[in-house]
N, C-alpha and C positions, 0 to 999 in steps of 0.2 A: 567266751561264749557270747553269741548274739541271739536275740529272739525277736520275732516279729509276728503280728497276727497272721493266721492262715487265711489266705484270700478266698478260697473256695468253701469255707466252712458254712454249712447250713444250720449247724447247732449254734448254741449261744456263743457268739464270737469272743466274749470276754474270757472264755476258757479254752479256746483253740489257738495254739501257737506252734510255730516251727522253731526248733532250736538248732543252731549250727555250732558244732563243737570242733575245736582244733586241738588235737591230741598230740603231744610232743613225744611220740613213740612210733616206730615203724608199724605199719598195719599188721604185719605178720608176727609181731612179737607176742609172747604169751600174755603179757599184761594188756595189750591192746585187744587181743582176741577175747579175753575175759570181759573187758569193759564193754565191748560191742555186743557180746552175747547177753550180758545183763541188761544193757540198754534195750535190746530187741525183746527181752522178756517183759519189760514194763511199758514200752512205747507201742503205739498203734502202728507206727511206720518208722523204719530206720534205714538209711541208705548211706553208704560210704562214698563220698564224692571223689576222693583221690588219696593218694599216699605219696609221700616224698621221702624215700628211703635215704638214710645217711650214707654218703659215699656213692650215691646214684650217678648214673651217666646220662648226660644230655644227648639227645639225638635229633636229627632232622633240622627243621628250620630254627627251632629254639637254640640248638647248639650253634648254628651259624650266627644268629643274632648276638648271643652271649659272647662268642669269640670276637665278633666285630667290635662290641662295646669294650671288651678288655683291651683290644689293640688300640682303639681310640684313646682310652684312658692312659695306656703306657706312652703313647706318642705325646699326649698333652703333658704328662709328668716329665718326660724327657725334655720337651721344649722349655718347660718352666725351670728345670734344673740348669739347662744351658744358659738361659737368660740370667739366672741368679749367679752363675759362674762368671759370666761376662761382666756383671756389675761389680763383683768383689775382686776381680783379677786385674783391675786397672792399676797401672804403675806410674810412678812419678819419675820424670826424666830430668 
């Protein structure tokens, strides 16, 4: 959880804060729904910024970037393994 003073507060700024919560549960799970419902009952304002479902599927530009990074990582790993193999496979004549 992170907290910081609310910038647009006209009330006493010592008591006006924004809280950012990161919940380790899919947004549509019953536990998360209950937690958000109770938070909305007690807070002046509550907004869900996003949800990252388990087993979710990447799409669009994000998918392309992640796939590119994975490919680079695999190529780097493959080159490292090849170099290690060449160093250990030397033979004596």
